[in-house]
PDB file of N, CA, C and O in Angstrom:
ATOM      1  N   ASP A   1      24.098  84.692  56.599  1.00  0.00           N
ATOM      2  CA  ASP A   1      23.141  85.754  56.420  1.00  0.00           C
ATOM      3  C   ASP A   1      22.200  85.476  55.270  1.00  0.00           C
ATOM      4  O   ASP A   1      21.484  86.377  54.834  1.00  0.00           O
ATOM      5  N   GLY A   2      22.179  84.247  54.761  1.00  0.00           N
ATOM      6  CA  GLY A   2      21.251  83.890  53.796  1.00  0.00           C
ATOM      7  C   GLY A   2      21.688  84.259  52.295  1.00  0.00           C
ATOM      8  O   GLY A   2      20.871  84.147  51.382  1.00  0.00           O
ATOM      9  N   GLU A   3      22.861  84.656  52.090  1.00  0.00           N
ATOM     10  CA  GLU A   3      23.421  85.062  50.787  1.00  0.00           C
ATOM     11  C   GLU A   3      23.653  83.775  50.020  1.00  0.00           C
ATOM     12  O   GLU A   3      24.312  82.853  50.502  1.00  0.00           O
ATOM     13  N   ASP A   4      23.103  83.730  48.826  1.00  0.00           N
ATOM     14  CA  ASP A   4      23.424  82.588  47.907  1.00  0.00           C
ATOM     15  C   ASP A   4      24.886  82.747  47.338  1.00  0.00           C
ATOM     16  O   ASP A   4      25.162  83.744  46.670  1.00  0.00           O
ATOM     17  N   VAL A   5      25.819  81.777  47.597  1.00  0.00           N
ATOM     18  CA  VAL A   5      27.150  81.780  47.191  1.00  0.00           C
ATOM     19  C   VAL A   5      27.478  80.651  46.186  1.00  0.00           C
ATOM     20  O   VAL A   5      28.627  80.254  45.992  1.00  0.00           O
ATOM     21  N   THR A   6      26.449  80.193  45.601  1.00  0.00           N
ATOM     22  CA  THR A   6      26.652  79.086  44.577  1.00  0.00           C
ATOM     23  C   THR A   6      27.521  79.549  43.474  1.00  0.00           C
ATOM     24  O   THR A   6      28.429  78.804  43.106  1.00  0.00           O
ATOM     25  N   ASP A   7      27.333  80.773  42.867  1.00  0.00           N
ATOM     26  CA  ASP A   7      28.331  81.068  41.814  1.00  0.00           C
ATOM     27  C   ASP A   7      29.749  81.146  42.190  1.00  0.00           C
ATOM     28  O   ASP A   7      30.643  80.795  41.419  1.00  0.00           O
ATOM     29  N   ALA A   8      29.960  81.607  43.380  1.00  0.00           N
ATOM     30  CA  ALA A   8      31.351  81.664  43.975  1.00  0.00           C
ATOM     31  C   ALA A   8      31.868  80.304  44.031  1.00  0.00           C
ATOM     32  O   ALA A   8      32.988  80.060  43.583  1.00  0.00           O
ATOM     33  N   PHE A   9      31.125  79.385  44.557  1.00  0.00           N
ATOM     34  CA  PHE A   9      31.642  77.954  44.644  1.00  0.00           C
ATOM     35  C   PHE A   9      31.865  77.386  43.326  1.00  0.00           C
ATOM     36  O   PHE A   9      32.847  76.662  43.161  1.00  0.00           O
ATOM     37  N   LYS A  10      31.012  77.648  42.298  1.00  0.00           N
ATOM     38  CA  LYS A  10      31.311  77.167  40.913  1.00  0.00           C
ATOM     39  C   LYS A  10      32.508  77.735  40.283  1.00  0.00           C
ATOM     40  O   LYS A  10      33.238  77.021  39.595  1.00  0.00           O
ATOM     41  N   GLN A  11      32.770  79.074  40.492  1.00  0.00           N
ATOM     42  CA  GLN A  11      33.952  79.692  39.945  1.00  0.00           C
ATOM     43  C   GLN A  11      35.210  79.145  40.647  1.00  0.00           C
ATOM     44  O   GLN A  11      36.265  78.971  40.036  1.00  0.00           O
ATOM     45  N   GLY A  12      35.057  78.892  41.913  1.00  0.00           N
ATOM     46  CA  GLY A  12      36.252  78.330  42.644  1.00  0.00           C
ATOM     47  C   GLY A  12      36.594  76.872  42.084  1.00  0.00           C
ATOM     48  O   GLY A  12      37.736  76.455  41.890  1.00  0.00           O
ATOM     49  N   ALA A  13      35.488  76.218  41.872  1.00  0.00           N
ATOM     50  CA  ALA A  13      35.779  74.808  41.433  1.00  0.00           C
ATOM     51  C   ALA A  13      36.390  74.761  39.971  1.00  0.00           C
ATOM     52  O   ALA A  13      37.221  73.917  39.635  1.00  0.00           O
ATOM     53  N   LEU A  14      35.906  75.730  39.150  1.00  0.00           N
ATOM     54  CA  LEU A  14      36.391  75.707  37.894  1.00  0.00           C
ATOM     55  C   LEU A  14      37.898  76.251  37.800  1.00  0.00           C
ATOM     56  O   LEU A  14      38.618  75.865  36.879  1.00  0.00           O
ATOM     57  N   ARG A  15      38.341  77.109  38.719  1.00  0.00           N
ATOM     58  CA  ARG A  15      39.728  77.495  38.800  1.00  0.00           C
ATOM     59  C   ARG A  15      40.535  76.335  39.336  1.00  0.00           C
ATOM     60  O   ARG A  15      41.632  76.076  38.841  1.00  0.00           O
ATOM     61  N   ALA A  16      40.069  75.683  40.255  1.00  0.00           N
ATOM     62  CA  ALA A  16      40.756  74.505  40.842  1.00  0.00           C
ATOM     63  C   ALA A  16      40.914  73.467  39.828  1.00  0.00           C
ATOM     64  O   ALA A  16      41.998  72.895  39.721  1.00  0.00           O
ATOM     65  N   LEU A  17      39.870  73.158  39.031  1.00  0.00           N
ATOM     66  CA  LEU A  17      39.997  72.167  38.007  1.00  0.00           C
ATOM     67  C   LEU A  17      41.060  72.522  37.037  1.00  0.00           C
ATOM     68  O   LEU A  17      41.882  71.683  36.668  1.00  0.00           O
ATOM     69  N   GLU A  18      41.063  73.796  36.600  1.00  0.00           N
ATOM     70  CA  GLU A  18      42.160  74.228  35.673  1.00  0.00           C
ATOM     71  C   GLU A  18      43.542  73.885  36.249  1.00  0.00           C
ATOM     72  O   GLU A  18      44.400  73.329  35.564  1.00  0.00           O
ATOM     73  N   HIS A  19      43.724  74.227  37.495  1.00  0.00           N
ATOM     74  CA  HIS A  19      44.980  74.123  38.222  1.00  0.00           C
ATOM     75  C   HIS A  19      45.333  72.528  38.154  1.00  0.00           C
ATOM     76  O   HIS A  19      46.426  72.140  37.740  1.00  0.00           O
ATOM     77  N   LEU A  20      44.393  71.717  38.562  1.00  0.00           N
ATOM     78  CA  LEU A  20      44.626  70.190  38.552  1.00  0.00           C
ATOM     79  C   LEU A  20      44.977  69.809  37.163  1.00  0.00           C
ATOM     80  O   LEU A  20      46.004  69.151  36.999  1.00  0.00           O
ATOM     81  N   GLN A  21      44.190  70.168  36.062  1.00  0.00           N
ATOM     82  CA  GLN A  21      44.496  69.649  34.881  1.00  0.00           C
ATOM     83  C   GLN A  21      45.829  70.108  34.197  1.00  0.00           C
ATOM     84  O   GLN A  21      46.471  69.377  33.444  1.00  0.00           O
ATOM     85  N   GLN A  22      46.160  71.302  34.507  1.00  0.00           N
ATOM     86  CA  GLN A  22      47.471  71.729  34.089  1.00  0.00           C
ATOM     87  C   GLN A  22      48.603  71.033  34.632  1.00  0.00           C
ATOM     88  O   GLN A  22      49.689  71.058  34.053  1.00  0.00           O
ATOM     89  N   ARG A  23      48.414  70.407  35.719  1.00  0.00           N
ATOM     90  CA  ARG A  23      49.460  69.683  36.425  1.00  0.00           C
ATOM     91  C   ARG A  23      49.166  68.075  36.294  1.00  0.00           C
ATOM     92  O   ARG A  23      49.803  67.258  36.958  1.00  0.00           O
ATOM     93  N   ASN A  24      48.274  67.755  35.494  1.00  0.00           N
ATOM     94  CA  ASN A  24      48.066  66.322  35.230  1.00  0.00           C
ATOM     95  C   ASN A  24      47.837  65.639  36.679  1.00  0.00           C
ATOM     96  O   ASN A  24      48.418  64.584  36.935  1.00  0.00           O
ATOM     97  N   ILE A  25      47.072  66.191  37.524  1.00  0.00           N
ATOM     98  CA  ILE A  25      46.712  65.578  38.783  1.00  0.00           C
ATOM     99  C   ILE A  25      45.458  64.684  38.523  1.00  0.00           C
ATOM    100  O   ILE A  25      44.490  65.143  37.917  1.00  0.00           O
ATOM    101  N   THR A  26      45.486  63.417  38.983  1.00  0.00           N
ATOM    102  CA  THR A  26      44.411  62.437  38.719  1.00  0.00           C
ATOM    103  C   THR A  26      43.607  62.123  39.995  1.00  0.00           C
ATOM    104  O   THR A  26      42.503  61.584  39.910  1.00  0.00           O
ATOM    105  N   HIS A  27      44.140  62.448  41.140  1.00  0.00           N
ATOM    106  CA  HIS A  27      43.616  62.030  42.495  1.00  0.00           C
ATOM    107  C   HIS A  27      43.724  63.203  43.414  1.00  0.00           C
ATOM    108  O   HIS A  27      44.780  63.832  43.482  1.00  0.00           O
ATOM    109  N   VAL A  28      42.630  63.536  44.154  1.00  0.00           N
ATOM    110  CA  VAL A  28      42.718  64.614  45.181  1.00  0.00           C
ATOM    111  C   VAL A  28      42.098  64.070  46.449  1.00  0.00           C
ATOM    112  O   VAL A  28      41.251  63.178  46.434  1.00  0.00           O
ATOM    113  N   ILE A  29      42.549  64.636  47.529  1.00  0.00           N
ATOM    114  CA  ILE A  29      41.907  64.412  48.864  1.00  0.00           C
ATOM    115  C   ILE A  29      41.298  65.655  49.260  1.00  0.00           C
ATOM    116  O   ILE A  29      41.964  66.688  49.305  1.00  0.00           O
ATOM    117  N   LEU A  30      40.021  65.619  49.562  1.00  0.00           N
ATOM    118  CA  LEU A  30      39.245  66.811  49.896  1.00  0.00           C
ATOM    119  C   LEU A  30      38.533  66.786  51.240  1.00  0.00           C
ATOM    120  O   LEU A  30      38.454  65.702  51.818  1.00  0.00           O
ATOM    121  N   LYS A  31      38.040  67.805  51.759  1.00  0.00           N
ATOM    122  CA  LYS A  31      37.430  67.844  53.052  1.00  0.00           C
ATOM    123  C   LYS A  31      36.067  67.130  52.982  1.00  0.00           C
ATOM    124  O   LYS A  31      35.254  67.317  52.076  1.00  0.00           O
ATOM    125  N   ALA A  32      35.896  66.311  54.003  1.00  0.00           N
ATOM    126  CA  ALA A  32      34.611  65.490  54.015  1.00  0.00           C
ATOM    127  C   ALA A  32      33.506  66.481  54.466  1.00  0.00           C
ATOM    128  O   ALA A  32      33.746  67.401  55.248  1.00  0.00           O
ATOM    129  N   ASN A  33      32.347  66.256  53.959  1.00  0.00           N
ATOM    130  CA  ASN A  33      31.086  66.894  54.283  1.00  0.00           C
ATOM    131  C   ASN A  33      30.975  68.368  53.798  1.00  0.00           C
ATOM    132  O   ASN A  33      29.944  69.022  53.952  1.00  0.00           O
ATOM    133  N   SER A  34      32.106  68.854  53.198  1.00  0.00           N
ATOM    134  CA  SER A  34      31.975  70.304  52.738  1.00  0.00           C
ATOM    135  C   SER A  34      31.092  70.493  51.609  1.00  0.00           C
ATOM    136  O   SER A  34      31.074  69.672  50.693  1.00  0.00           O
ATOM    137  N   PRO A  35      30.310  71.591  51.615  1.00  0.00           N
ATOM    138  CA  PRO A  35      29.406  71.869  50.437  1.00  0.00           C
ATOM    139  C   PRO A  35      30.082  71.971  49.061  1.00  0.00           C
ATOM    140  O   PRO A  35      29.489  71.834  47.992  1.00  0.00           O
ATOM    141  N   SER A  36      31.451  72.241  49.218  1.00  0.00           N
ATOM    142  CA  SER A  36      32.191  72.276  47.954  1.00  0.00           C
ATOM    143  C   SER A  36      32.928  70.941  47.645  1.00  0.00           C
ATOM    144  O   SER A  36      32.976  70.433  46.525  1.00  0.00           O
ATOM    145  N   CYS A  37      33.447  70.476  48.673  1.00  0.00           N
ATOM    146  CA  CYS A  37      34.354  69.319  48.596  1.00  0.00           C
ATOM    147  C   CYS A  37      33.815  67.949  49.099  1.00  0.00           C
ATOM    148  O   CYS A  37      34.540  66.957  49.025  1.00  0.00           O
ATOM    149  N   GLY A  38      32.673  67.882  49.563  1.00  0.00           N
ATOM    150  CA  GLY A  38      32.145  66.698  50.136  1.00  0.00           C
ATOM    151  C   GLY A  38      31.903  65.583  49.158  1.00  0.00           C
ATOM    152  O   GLY A  38      31.536  65.862  48.017  1.00  0.00           O
ATOM    153  N   SER A  39      32.081  64.362  49.525  1.00  0.00           N
ATOM    154  CA  SER A  39      31.843  63.224  48.688  1.00  0.00           C
ATOM    155  C   SER A  39      31.029  62.221  49.236  1.00  0.00           C
ATOM    156  O   SER A  39      31.473  61.452  50.089  1.00  0.00           O
ATOM    157  N   GLY A  40      29.753  62.156  48.778  1.00  0.00           N
ATOM    158  CA  GLY A  40      28.789  61.160  49.383  1.00  0.00           C
ATOM    159  C   GLY A  40      27.850  61.810  50.315  1.00  0.00           C
ATOM    160  O   GLY A  40      26.639  61.608  50.224  1.00  0.00           O
ATOM    161  N   LEU A  41      28.341  62.548  51.168  1.00  0.00           N
ATOM    162  CA  LEU A  41      27.639  63.356  52.177  1.00  0.00           C
ATOM    163  C   LEU A  41      28.113  64.707  52.311  1.00  0.00           C
ATOM    164  O   LEU A  41      29.320  64.913  52.183  1.00  0.00           O
ATOM    165  N   LEU A  42      27.262  65.726  52.569  1.00  0.00           N
ATOM    166  CA  LEU A  42      27.664  67.030  52.711  1.00  0.00           C
ATOM    167  C   LEU A  42      26.664  67.757  53.574  1.00  0.00           C
ATOM    168  O   LEU A  42      25.522  67.327  53.737  1.00  0.00           O
ATOM    169  N   TYR A  43      27.098  68.825  54.102  1.00  0.00           N
ATOM    170  CA  TYR A  43      26.269  69.622  54.966  1.00  0.00           C
ATOM    171  C   TYR A  43      25.191  70.251  54.287  1.00  0.00           C
ATOM    172  O   TYR A  43      25.436  70.741  53.185  1.00  0.00           O
ATOM    173  N   SER A  44      23.985  70.328  54.771  1.00  0.00           N
ATOM    174  CA  SER A  44      22.823  70.811  54.105  1.00  0.00           C
ATOM    175  C   SER A  44      22.824  72.295  53.831  1.00  0.00           C
ATOM    176  O   SER A  44      22.113  72.795  52.959  1.00  0.00           O
ATOM    177  N   GLY A  45      23.657  72.998  54.617  1.00  0.00           N
ATOM    178  CA  GLY A  45      23.644  74.539  54.397  1.00  0.00           C
ATOM    179  C   GLY A  45      22.789  75.137  55.445  1.00  0.00           C
ATOM    180  O   GLY A  45      22.710  76.365  55.473  1.00  0.00           O
ATOM    181  N   ALA A  46      22.172  74.470  56.265  1.00  0.00           N
ATOM    182  CA  ALA A  46      21.210  75.069  57.266  1.00  0.00           C
ATOM    183  C   ALA A  46      22.099  75.452  58.566  1.00  0.00           C
ATOM    184  O   ALA A  46      21.563  76.041  59.504  1.00  0.00           O
ATOM    185  N   PHE A  47      23.256  75.157  58.591  1.00  0.00           N
ATOM    186  CA  PHE A  47      24.243  75.453  59.661  1.00  0.00           C
ATOM    187  C   PHE A  47      23.707  74.815  60.997  1.00  0.00           C
ATOM    188  O   PHE A  47      23.835  75.439  62.051  1.00  0.00           O
ATOM    189  N   ASP A  48      23.126  73.615  60.963  1.00  0.00           N
ATOM    190  CA  ASP A  48      22.663  72.862  62.126  1.00  0.00           C
ATOM    191  C   ASP A  48      23.284  71.503  62.204  1.00  0.00           C
ATOM    192  O   ASP A  48      22.876  70.705  63.048  1.00  0.00           O
ATOM    193  N   GLY A  49      24.275  71.181  61.350  1.00  0.00           N
ATOM    194  CA  GLY A  49      25.083  70.049  61.425  1.00  0.00           C
ATOM    195  C   GLY A  49      24.367  68.859  60.648  1.00  0.00           C
ATOM    196  O   GLY A  49      24.828  67.718  60.632  1.00  0.00           O
ATOM    197  N   THR A  50      23.198  69.237  60.009  1.00  0.00           N
ATOM    198  CA  THR A  50      22.584  68.154  59.207  1.00  0.00           C
ATOM    199  C   THR A  50      23.307  67.845  57.834  1.00  0.00           C
ATOM    200  O   THR A  50      23.682  68.703  57.035  1.00  0.00           O
ATOM    201  N   LEU A  51      23.435  66.512  57.696  1.00  0.00           N
ATOM    202  CA  LEU A  51      24.019  66.071  56.420  1.00  0.00           C
ATOM    203  C   LEU A  51      23.074  65.519  55.571  1.00  0.00           C
ATOM    204  O   LEU A  51      22.081  64.938  56.009  1.00  0.00           O
ATOM    205  N   LYS A  52      23.348  65.679  54.179  1.00  0.00           N
ATOM    206  CA  LYS A  52      22.437  65.152  53.167  1.00  0.00           C
ATOM    207  C   LYS A  52      23.366  64.326  52.194  1.00  0.00           C
ATOM    208  O   LYS A  52      24.590  64.454  52.197  1.00  0.00           O
ATOM    209  N   SER A  53      22.716  63.512  51.405  1.00  0.00           N
ATOM    210  CA  SER A  53      23.448  62.771  50.313  1.00  0.00           C
ATOM    211  C   SER A  53      23.747  63.622  49.195  1.00  0.00           C
ATOM    212  O   SER A  53      22.969  64.508  48.842  1.00  0.00           O
ATOM    213  N   GLY A  54      24.913  63.377  48.583  1.00  0.00           N
ATOM    214  CA  GLY A  54      25.307  64.029  47.415  1.00  0.00           C
ATOM    215  C   GLY A  54      26.789  64.553  47.475  1.00  0.00           C
ATOM    216  O   GLY A  54      27.493  64.383  48.471  1.00  0.00           O
ATOM    217  N   ASN A  55      27.189  65.164  46.408  1.00  0.00           N
ATOM    218  CA  ASN A  55      28.572  65.527  46.176  1.00  0.00           C
ATOM    219  C   ASN A  55      28.553  67.030  46.138  1.00  0.00           C
ATOM    220  O   ASN A  55      27.597  67.643  45.665  1.00  0.00           O
ATOM    221  N   GLY A  56      29.701  67.668  46.680  1.00  0.00           N
ATOM    222  CA  GLY A  56      29.886  69.105  46.635  1.00  0.00           C
ATOM    223  C   GLY A  56      30.141  69.539  45.218  1.00  0.00           C
ATOM    224  O   GLY A  56      30.279  68.723  44.307  1.00  0.00           O
ATOM    225  N   VAL A  57      30.201  70.830  45.052  1.00  0.00           N
ATOM    226  CA  VAL A  57      30.293  71.414  43.794  1.00  0.00           C
ATOM    227  C   VAL A  57      31.593  71.066  43.097  1.00  0.00           C
ATOM    228  O   VAL A  57      31.583  70.693  41.924  1.00  0.00           O
ATOM    229  N   ALA A  58      32.677  71.178  43.775  1.00  0.00           N
ATOM    230  CA  ALA A  58      34.040  70.863  43.231  1.00  0.00           C
ATOM    231  C   ALA A  58      34.180  69.351  43.072  1.00  0.00           C
ATOM    232  O   ALA A  58      34.732  68.891  42.073  1.00  0.00           O
ATOM    233  N   THR A  59      33.706  68.589  44.010  1.00  0.00           N
ATOM    234  CA  THR A  59      33.864  67.098  43.825  1.00  0.00           C
ATOM    235  C   THR A  59      32.966  66.767  42.599  1.00  0.00           C
ATOM    236  O   THR A  59      33.532  66.051  41.773  1.00  0.00           O
ATOM    237  N   ALA A  60      31.874  67.078  42.342  1.00  0.00           N
ATOM    238  CA  ALA A  60      31.016  66.874  41.160  1.00  0.00           C
ATOM    239  C   ALA A  60      31.762  67.151  39.860  1.00  0.00           C
ATOM    240  O   ALA A  60      31.785  66.356  38.921  1.00  0.00           O
ATOM    241  N   LEU A  61      32.392  68.381  39.873  1.00  0.00           N
ATOM    242  CA  LEU A  61      33.045  68.866  38.686  1.00  0.00           C
ATOM    243  C   LEU A  61      34.284  67.983  38.467  1.00  0.00           C
ATOM    244  O   LEU A  61      34.493  67.512  37.349  1.00  0.00           O
ATOM    245  N   PHE A  62      35.067  67.755  39.438  1.00  0.00           N
ATOM    246  CA  PHE A  62      36.270  67.025  39.304  1.00  0.00           C
ATOM    247  C   PHE A  62      36.031  65.580  38.837  1.00  0.00           C
ATOM    248  O   PHE A  62      36.774  65.047  38.013  1.00  0.00           O
ATOM    249  N   GLU A  63      35.000  64.977  39.373  1.00  0.00           N
ATOM    250  CA  GLU A  63      34.710  63.609  38.974  1.00  0.00           C
ATOM    251  C   GLU A  63      34.185  63.510  37.560  1.00  0.00           C
ATOM    252  O   GLU A  63      34.349  62.475  36.915  1.00  0.00           O
ATOM    253  N   THR A  64      33.531  64.604  37.044  1.00  0.00           N
ATOM    254  CA  THR A  64      32.939  64.515  35.794  1.00  0.00           C
ATOM    255  C   THR A  64      34.067  64.714  34.769  1.00  0.00           C
ATOM    256  O   THR A  64      33.896  64.370  33.599  1.00  0.00           O
ATOM    257  N   ASN A  65      35.244  65.277  35.197  1.00  0.00           N
ATOM    258  CA  ASN A  65      36.438  65.489  34.349  1.00  0.00           C
ATOM    259  C   ASN A  65      37.521  64.398  34.632  1.00  0.00           C
ATOM    260  O   ASN A  65      38.694  64.570  34.303  1.00  0.00           O
ATOM    261  N   GLY A  66      37.089  63.296  35.241  1.00  0.00           N
ATOM    262  CA  GLY A  66      38.088  62.205  35.367  1.00  0.00           C
ATOM    263  C   GLY A  66      38.951  62.258  36.476  1.00  0.00           C
ATOM    264  O   GLY A  66      39.847  61.414  36.519  1.00  0.00           O
ATOM    265  N   ILE A  67      38.852  63.119  37.423  1.00  0.00           N
ATOM    266  CA  ILE A  67      39.695  63.213  38.595  1.00  0.00           C
ATOM    267  C   ILE A  67      39.018  62.441  39.764  1.00  0.00           C
ATOM    268  O   ILE A  67      37.863  62.703  40.100  1.00  0.00           O
ATOM    269  N   THR A  68      39.754  61.492  40.369  1.00  0.00           N
ATOM    270  CA  THR A  68      39.324  60.701  41.515  1.00  0.00           C
ATOM    271  C   THR A  68      39.346  61.561  42.745  1.00  0.00           C
ATOM    272  O   THR A  68      40.375  62.136  43.098  1.00  0.00           O
ATOM    273  N   VAL A  69      38.173  61.652  43.419  1.00  0.00           N
ATOM    274  CA  VAL A  69      38.164  62.443  44.671  1.00  0.00           C
ATOM    275  C   VAL A  69      37.988  61.365  45.889  1.00  0.00           C
ATOM    276  O   VAL A  69      37.225  60.403  45.804  1.00  0.00           O
ATOM    277  N   TRP A  70      38.703  61.620  46.902  1.00  0.00           N
ATOM    278  CA  TRP A  70      38.679  60.947  48.171  1.00  0.00           C
ATOM    279  C   TRP A  70      38.491  61.942  49.224  1.00  0.00           C
ATOM    280  O   TRP A  70      39.121  62.997  49.148  1.00  0.00           O
ATOM    281  N   HIS A  71      37.663  61.716  50.238  1.00  0.00           N
ATOM    282  CA  HIS A  71      37.620  62.597  51.427  1.00  0.00           C
ATOM    283  C   HIS A  71      38.591  62.135  52.501  1.00  0.00           C
ATOM    284  O   HIS A  71      38.957  60.963  52.583  1.00  0.00           O
ATOM    285  N   GLU A  72      38.978  63.057  53.288  1.00  0.00           N
ATOM    286  CA  GLU A  72      40.061  62.728  54.196  1.00  0.00           C
ATOM    287  C   GLU A  72      39.760  61.650  55.243  1.00  0.00           C
ATOM    288  O   GLU A  72      40.679  61.119  55.867  1.00  0.00           O
ATOM    289  N   ASP A  73      38.489  61.330  55.432  1.00  0.00           N
ATOM    290  CA  ASP A  73      38.148  60.273  56.359  1.00  0.00           C
ATOM    291  C   ASP A  73      37.853  58.961  55.825  1.00  0.00           C
ATOM    292  O   ASP A  73      37.485  58.048  56.564  1.00  0.00           O
ATOM    293  N   HIS A  74      38.013  58.811  54.449  1.00  0.00           N
ATOM    294  CA  HIS A  74      37.717  57.584  53.861  1.00  0.00           C
ATOM    295  C   HIS A  74      38.604  56.453  54.320  1.00  0.00           C
ATOM    296  O   HIS A  74      39.831  56.546  54.293  1.00  0.00           O
ATOM    297  N   PRO A  75      37.940  55.350  54.755  1.00  0.00           N
ATOM    298  CA  PRO A  75      38.747  54.229  55.432  1.00  0.00           C
ATOM    299  C   PRO A  75      39.745  53.606  54.484  1.00  0.00           C
ATOM    300  O   PRO A  75      40.684  52.985  54.984  1.00  0.00           O
ATOM    301  N   GLU A  76      39.647  53.702  53.192  1.00  0.00           N
ATOM    302  CA  GLU A  76      40.597  53.070  52.241  1.00  0.00           C
ATOM    303  C   GLU A  76      41.759  54.101  51.955  1.00  0.00           C
ATOM    304  O   GLU A  76      42.726  53.687  51.316  1.00  0.00           O
ATOM    305  N   LEU A  77      41.736  55.319  52.351  1.00  0.00           N
ATOM    306  CA  LEU A  77      42.630  56.432  51.952  1.00  0.00           C
ATOM    307  C   LEU A  77      44.048  56.003  52.226  1.00  0.00           C
ATOM    308  O   LEU A  77      44.861  56.094  51.306  1.00  0.00           O
ATOM    309  N   PRO A  78      44.439  55.523  53.452  1.00  0.00           N
ATOM    310  CA  PRO A  78      45.829  55.197  53.596  1.00  0.00           C
ATOM    311  C   PRO A  78      46.512  54.160  52.636  1.00  0.00           C
ATOM    312  O   PRO A  78      47.676  54.246  52.246  1.00  0.00           O
ATOM    313  N   ALA A  79      45.552  53.091  52.285  1.00  0.00           N
ATOM    314  CA  ALA A  79      46.055  52.116  51.372  1.00  0.00           C
ATOM    315  C   ALA A  79      46.147  52.756  49.905  1.00  0.00           C
ATOM    316  O   ALA A  79      46.994  52.356  49.106  1.00  0.00           O
ATOM    317  N   LEU A  80      45.341  53.651  49.628  1.00  0.00           N
ATOM    318  CA  LEU A  80      45.492  54.326  48.352  1.00  0.00           C
ATOM    319  C   LEU A  80      46.770  55.091  48.209  1.00  0.00           C
ATOM    320  O   LEU A  80      47.551  54.968  47.265  1.00  0.00           O
ATOM    321  N   ILE A  81      46.914  55.914  49.261  1.00  0.00           N
ATOM    322  CA  ILE A  81      48.280  56.639  49.289  1.00  0.00           C
ATOM    323  C   ILE A  81      49.520  55.883  49.126  1.00  0.00           C
ATOM    324  O   ILE A  81      50.447  56.237  48.397  1.00  0.00           O
ATOM    325  N   GLU A  82      49.489  54.705  49.923  1.00  0.00           N
ATOM    326  CA  GLU A  82      50.613  53.870  49.788  1.00  0.00           C
ATOM    327  C   GLU A  82      50.762  53.308  48.453  1.00  0.00           C
ATOM    328  O   GLU A  82      51.881  53.211  47.949  1.00  0.00           O
ATOM    329  N   GLN A  83      49.687  52.922  47.834  1.00  0.00           N
ATOM    330  CA  GLN A  83      49.803  52.322  46.460  1.00  0.00           C
ATOM    331  C   GLN A  83      50.287  53.397  45.414  1.00  0.00           C
ATOM    332  O   GLN A  83      51.110  53.140  44.536  1.00  0.00           O
ATOM    333  N   LEU A  84      49.710  54.599  45.590  1.00  0.00           N
ATOM    334  CA  LEU A  84      50.101  55.652  44.665  1.00  0.00           C
ATOM    335  C   LEU A  84      51.714  55.987  44.781  1.00  0.00           C
ATOM    336  O   LEU A  84      52.422  56.222  43.801  1.00  0.00           O
ATOM    337  N   LEU A  85      52.137  55.969  46.050  1.00  0.00           N
ATOM    338  CA  LEU A  85      53.650  56.344  46.397  1.00  0.00           C
ATOM    339  C   LEU A  85      54.493  55.171  45.779  1.00  0.00           C
ATOM    340  O   LEU A  85      55.571  55.389  45.227  1.00  0.00           O
ATOM    341  N   GLN A  86      53.990  54.015  45.889  1.00  0.00           N
ATOM    342  CA  GLN A  86      54.781  52.902  45.463  1.00  0.00           C
ATOM    343  C   GLN A  86      54.853  52.841  43.870  1.00  0.00           C
ATOM    344  O   GLN A  86      55.782  52.281  43.289  1.00  0.00           O
ATOM    345  N   ASN A  87      53.816  53.451  43.229  1.00  0.00           N
ATOM    346  CA  ASN A  87      53.745  53.440  41.674  1.00  0.00           C
ATOM    347  C   ASN A  87      54.354  54.830  41.282  1.00  0.00           C
ATOM    348  O   ASN A  87      54.331  55.114  40.084  1.00  0.00           O
ATOM    349  N   GLY A  88      54.873  55.688  42.130  1.00  0.00           N
ATOM    350  CA  GLY A  88      55.607  56.911  41.799  1.00  0.00           C
ATOM    351  C   GLY A  88      54.614  58.066  41.365  1.00  0.00           C
ATOM    352  O   GLY A  88      55.064  59.006  40.710  1.00  0.00           O
ATOM    353  N   LYS A  89      53.321  58.021  41.702  1.00  0.00           N
ATOM    354  CA  LYS A  89      52.381  58.974  41.288  1.00  0.00           C
ATOM    355  C   LYS A  89      52.117  59.942  42.519  1.00  0.00           C
ATOM    356  O   LYS A  89      52.267  59.561  43.680  1.00  0.00           O
ATOM    357  N   SER A  90      51.734  61.156  42.193  1.00  0.00           N
ATOM    358  CA  SER A  90      51.280  62.149  43.224  1.00  0.00           C
ATOM    359  C   SER A  90      49.844  62.034  43.491  1.00  0.00           C
ATOM    360  O   SER A  90      49.048  61.895  42.563  1.00  0.00           O
ATOM    361  N   ALA A  91      49.459  62.088  44.780  1.00  0.00           N
ATOM    362  CA  ALA A  91      48.142  62.084  45.113  1.00  0.00           C
ATOM    363  C   ALA A  91      47.595  63.531  45.317  1.00  0.00           C
ATOM    364  O   ALA A  91      46.415  63.707  45.623  1.00  0.00           O
TER     365      ALA A  91
END
C-alpha cells in the first residue's frame, strides 16, 4: 500500500543483533533476496520480482558488527556448515 516500513526494518535488525551478540553468534544464514536479509542481491520493493544489488538492512547491520552472513542459496554453504560443525561452533 506504499507505506514506508524502513524504521520497522531497522528496529527489527537492531533487536536481532542484540540477540545474536548476547549469544556470541558469529555466523547466520538468512533469506536470500529479502529487503531485510538479502546478501548481494535483494528485491527492489516494487513487488515485480526485480532484483537490485546491495544488502538488506539486517545483513548490513550484522556485517558491520562482525557477524558473517550467508544466504540459504549460497553454493559454499554446505561446506561452511560442515566446517563449523567439525570445529564445534554453532552456525
